[in-house]
N, C-alpha and C positions, 0 to 999 in steps of 0.2 A: 552291479546295479547301474543301469543307464540313467543319465540325468535328463529329465524332461525340461525343455526350454519353457520359460514362463513368458507369456505374451504380455507386453507392456502397451497399454492402450494410449499412452501419452504421445502425441505427435512430436516429431523431432524438433520442430520449431518451438513448441511449448517447452520441451526439455531444455533447449538452449536458453530460453527466457528464464526458466527456473534456476538454471545454473548461474545466470547473471545476477538474479535476485539474491541467491545464496552468496555469491562473491561480493556484491556491494554491501549487503546487510551483515554478513558474517553469521547468519542465523540458519539453523536447520529446521525448516518448517515441518519436517517429518517427525520431529520430537513431540509435536503437539498431539495431545490425547483428546482434544475436543471437549474439554470440561466446561467451557463457556465462561470461565472466570474473567477473561479479558473483556468480553462483551458486557458483563455485569458492572464493571468499573469504568467503562469508557464513557466520557462525557459527551462524545459526539455520535454515539451509536444510532441515535434516532434520525440523524441527518444523512447518514451514509447510504441508505437504500439496502444495505445488508449489514449484518453484525460483523464485528471483527473476527469472531469465530468462524462464521460462514466464509469470509474472505480467505482465511487460512485453509479452510476445508477445500474450497475451490482450487486454490493453488496446489494443494496436495494431490489433486486429481488432474493437474495440468490445465485447468481452465483459466489461463493467464489473461486472455482477452476479456473475459467477464469481469475480472477484478480491476483491470486497467480501465475498462469502460465505465465502471462504477465510480471512478475517481476517488477511491478510498484514500489514496496517498495525499490528495489535496485536502481532504476533509479531516484527516487525522490531526488532532491538536498537538501531537508529539509530547504529551504530558508524561508518558512512560508509566502510567498507572497499571497498564496491562502487564508490563514486565515485572513490576514490583510484586504483583499478586500472582503471576503465573507460577504454578507448582513446578514447571519444567524450566523456568528461567528464560523463556523465549522473549526477546525484545520485539514484540509485534510492531511497535512504532518504527523500528529500523527496517523491518520487512516492507511496510507500507511506504516508507520513504524511498526504498529501493524501487518499488513499483512506480512511484511518482517520478523518480529520476529517469527510469526507462521510458516513460511517457514523454518526458521533456526531450529526451535524446532523439525522438522522432520529429523534433522541431514543431511540436504542436503547442502553441501558446494557449494557455487556459484562461487568459485574461487579455483583452484588447485594450491597450493603453489609450487609444483614441476614443473609446466608448465611455470613458470615465467622465461623468458630468463635471463641469468647471466648478460648481459649488462644492462638490466632494473634494476636488483638488485643493481648494482653498481652506476648507473646514477640517478635513481629516488630518490626524497627526502624520507627519512624514514617515515615522517609523513603521506605520501601518502599510504605507506604500512600499517601502523598502522590503519588508518581510513578504508582502504579497508578490512583488516582482520576483524575489528570489525563489519563492516556492511555486509560482505559477507561470513563469516565462522561461523560455529556453535561451 
C-alpha cells in the first residue's frame, strides 16, 4: 500500500513560530480539545477581543499573526485558572506568555514610557510600573 502525503496548510513561517511557542511555553496546544473551560474561567476574556479557546484554536491552525495582533499575551492576567480547570492540563497562560515574549522579541514596545502622564507617574504604585514595563516593553 502506498502512502499518500498529507498536505499541511500551515505556512513554514507560522510553523516556526508555533515551534518557538511550544519551546518557550513547554505546552502542546494540539492536546486542546476545544472544550471552552479556559474561556469560562478567564477573568480577562471580555477584554481580549477573542476568547482564550479561540486563541488556542487559531494557533492550532497556524494563525499566529492573528493571535499576536490580538495582544492576548499582554491582556492575560496570568492567574492560571485556565490550567487548573483544563481537563488536558494545558497551561494556557504559559502559551500566551510565550506569544507575548515573541512579540517583544520583535522590539515592539507596547507601552511608550514618554506618554505616561506625570500625574500617573506620581500617583500610581511603583510596582504597577515595574510589572507593566516587564510585561509590555522589550
